[in-house]
N, C-alpha and C positions, 0 to 999 in steps of 0.2 A: 419120267416126269422130272423136271427140273427142280434142284431143290435149293431154298436161298439159305443165306447164314441166319441164324437163329440171333437176332436183334430186333424183337418186336418192340414197337411203338405204340401208339394207342390203342387198349383192348377194345375188342368187338363184341359181338353178341352172338358169334357162333356162325355157323353155315347160312348161306343165303340161298333162296329159289329162285332162279331167274331164267326167262327164257330167251332164246337165243335162235332166230332163223327157224322159230317153230317147235323148238327143242327144248324140253326142261331140262336145266341143267343146276348143279348146285356148286356154288362157289364158296370157300371158307379162306379168308383172307389172313385167319389164324394159323392155317397150314402152310407151313415153309416152302411143301412141296407145290410147284405150280401145276395144275391139271394138263393132261396131254391136249385136251381139245381148245386150250387156252395156247398152250406153246405153238402148235402147229398153226395157229391162223393169226398170231400176233401181229405178222404183217400184214397179209393178204385179206384183213378183216374187211368187211365193208365194200368190197370189191376194187380192193387197191391193185393198180394195174400190174406192180412188179413184185415178184416172189423173191427177190434179193434185194438186201440193202447196196446203194450205191458203195463203190468202191472205196476204201478210207484214204486210198491215196489220192484217187482223182478227185476225190470230197477236199481233200486238203489243199491239191493244187489248186483248183476253182474257187474254194472260199479265199484264200489269200488274194488271189486277182480281184475278186470283187470285194474285199475290204480295202483295197487300195483304190478302186472306183468310190467307195464311198467316202474317203479321205479327201479326195478331189472335189466330191459333190460338196462336203462340209465347207471346204474352202470357198467355194462358187457361194454358198449362201451366207458365208461371213462378208464376202466381197458385195454382195448384191443387197443383203439384208433380207432375202427371202426367208420363208419360215416352211418348216415341214411338221406335221403331227400325224403319227401313225396309231391307231388302235389295233391292240391284239387281243380278240376274243378265241373262246372255243371251249369244249367242254374241259372238265378237272384233267390232268395229266396230258393234255394235246400237244404240249411243248412250246408254249408260249414264253416262259422264261429262257429256255436255250437258244431261242432264236434271236430273241431281244439282246441276248449277251453276246452273240456275234455280231449282229448289226453296230454294237456300241464298243465292241471291242478296243477298235483302234481310232476311236474319234476322240478329238478333243472334250474333255468330260466338262468344259466351262462353258461350252455351248451346244453340248448334247446331253439330255437328261432322260432318266425313265422315271416314271411316276407308277407309282405301285401304293394306291391306299388301302388303309385299314378300313374298317366298319366305320360307318361315320359317328363322330360325338354327339352327344347331346346337342349343343348349339347348333351343329350341322344338319341334324335332324329336323331343325326350325326354319332352315333357310330354303331359298329356291333350288329345287332340286340338283339342278346342273353348276350352282355355285362353285363347291369344291373343286370341281373340275377345271371349271374356268380359270381358279385362280393359279392353275399350273400350265396354261396355255403358251405356247411360245411368243417369245419377245422377238425383234430384229434380228435375223441372223442364226435363229435356233433352230435345234431338232430335237423334238419330244416325241417319247414313244409312251404309251400307257398300257400296263400290263392288268387287263381288266379297265372297264371304263364305266360311263353311266348306261354301259348297256348291263349291268349287273339287274338293272330293273325289267328288263327282257328276259332273263333266265333265272338265274338263281332266286331271285326275291319271288317271284311269282312262284315259283316250283316249291320253293322251300318254306312259302308261307310269311315271306317277310314284307309283304308290301300287300295293298288291298289289291281287288278286283278294280276298281274304280282307277287306283293310280298305276298302275300297269298300262289299262286302255289311255291314260290320258298321256304316258309316257310315249306309247307308240303313235298317238296322234299329234305331239306336238315335237317329236326330235327331227322329224325330217324339215321341220321350219327351222330350229336349232341349228342342224349342220348346214343348212343352206347358208345361213350368216356366217358360219366359219368359211365357207368357201368363195363367199362373194366379197369375203374380207384378204384374199390371194393369200390364202393359208393351202399349200400342197398337203391334201388331207385324203388320207388312208385307211380304209376298215378291212383288215385281215381276218378271216375266221379261220383257224386250225380244224381241220376236220379228221378224225379220227373213227376206227372202227372198233365195235365193242369188245373185242378179244384183246385188242390193241391196249385199251384204256384197263383192262383187268390186270394184264401183264406188268404195265407200269405201275398200278396201285401197289401191285404185289412187290414190285422191285424197292418202291419207296417204304412200304412196311418192314422190308426186312434190311435195308441199306442204311448202315450206319451215318453215313454222309447226306442221304435224303429223305431220313425218317421225318425232320422236322416239316416237311410237304404235305405228309401224309395226317387228315383230320378227321374228325368226326362227320363234316361235312362231304368227304369223298366217301365214306362209308353208305352214309344215307343215300347219296346220288347214284349207288349203284344198283338198287331196285326202280331208280326214277328214270332210266334211261329214255322210255318211251315219254315221259312228260316232259324231258329236256327236249326230246326231239321236236316235241309239238311246239314248244315255248321258241325253240329255234327257228321252226318253219314260219310261225307266225312273225316274228321278228324280220326275219327275210323279207315276207310278203310285204309289211306295212313301212319298212323302214330301207331298201333297196330301192336306191334313187339313181338317174344316170348322172347327177351332178355330186352323189356321194354313193357310189356302187359298194356293194360286198365284195371283197375279194376274197373267193374261198380257195384255199391250198389244202390238199389230200397231204396229210402228216402223217401217216403211218412209217414212214421213214424220214427220220428228224433231219438227216442229211439232205436230202431232197428238198425237203419244206423250207430249210433256212434259205438255202441257194435260190429257191423261187421267189421267196420273200423278198430277198435283196435285189433280185433283178427287177422284179416289178418297180421296187422304188425307182432303179439306178435307170430304166427306160422310160420313168415318167418323168424325170428331172433334165430341163437342158443345161445343163453345168457346162463350165467349160473343160475344154480336153477330155470330153466323153469318150470313150473307145468301146464302140459296138460290136465289135468283133471279139474284143475282151467279155462284154457283158453279155453278149451272145442270144438267140433265141428263147422265149418261154419253152417249158416242156407242156404242151396243152393237155398231156396226159393227167396234170397233178394241179392246175390252175386254172382257174375261171371266174365267171363272175355270177353271183345271184343265183336264183332258185333252180332256173335252168339247168346251169353246171351241178348244183347240189343234188339235183333229182337223179342225175345219173350213178350216184352214189348209192344212197339209201332213202 
């Protein structure tokens, strides 16, 4: 068993009974020792196609090359007035924040922003649902990412009871129309779903729980979500069925290995933007084992 440093964050209610691949398991987030059954499958969970993480030196070298290309793409945005907006969605601990960080790391923050909204304020609850997100849309020459987005209403809200079934259904019906307006306004629009296996998520929760640097990421919602894996899966699948459209496709990234996932996201953005000076040899081809689009690709995983 892998043992974590004892620096607990939010207290929990003790061991949880969960079923994974037909087996009954017991997971205690308060135990600093990570169970062997989690440690052994933290990378390969959910049928992930690699059994080793990407070599760190290879990752660092490729990352720098792609970040240089992103800087070139940002210069093109500023010169042409084109706009980019990318949503990052996925289960808790899927790696959204880390991916967004490396995308933005060397971009000029004056025209590259990340949006991570807190829960709605009382006035916002009385607004059109999409309004508080629209307020942050990119203007001419901007590159904007969303760390979670309006798709909260397709996942955490219905699963945790934060919206009504009627509100959920209305969202699923209206969102494709909303997103068609975004695309029709000539915004380069990306919807990324970072997909992880269950043991991967448990290992990352455990790491957050006992890390003095990451404990702020661990919340009661994380604990509650451990036993709601299947509910989140159902909500995710419904979301894909109703909101994956040719004009606004869901881009699925298998994200058990954060390094490969980050590079896959950056490549997709770079391959989609016709920026001046793009070096396709540097950007390279996509790894089709870990990136694809829509329910068909997702069905190959879980």
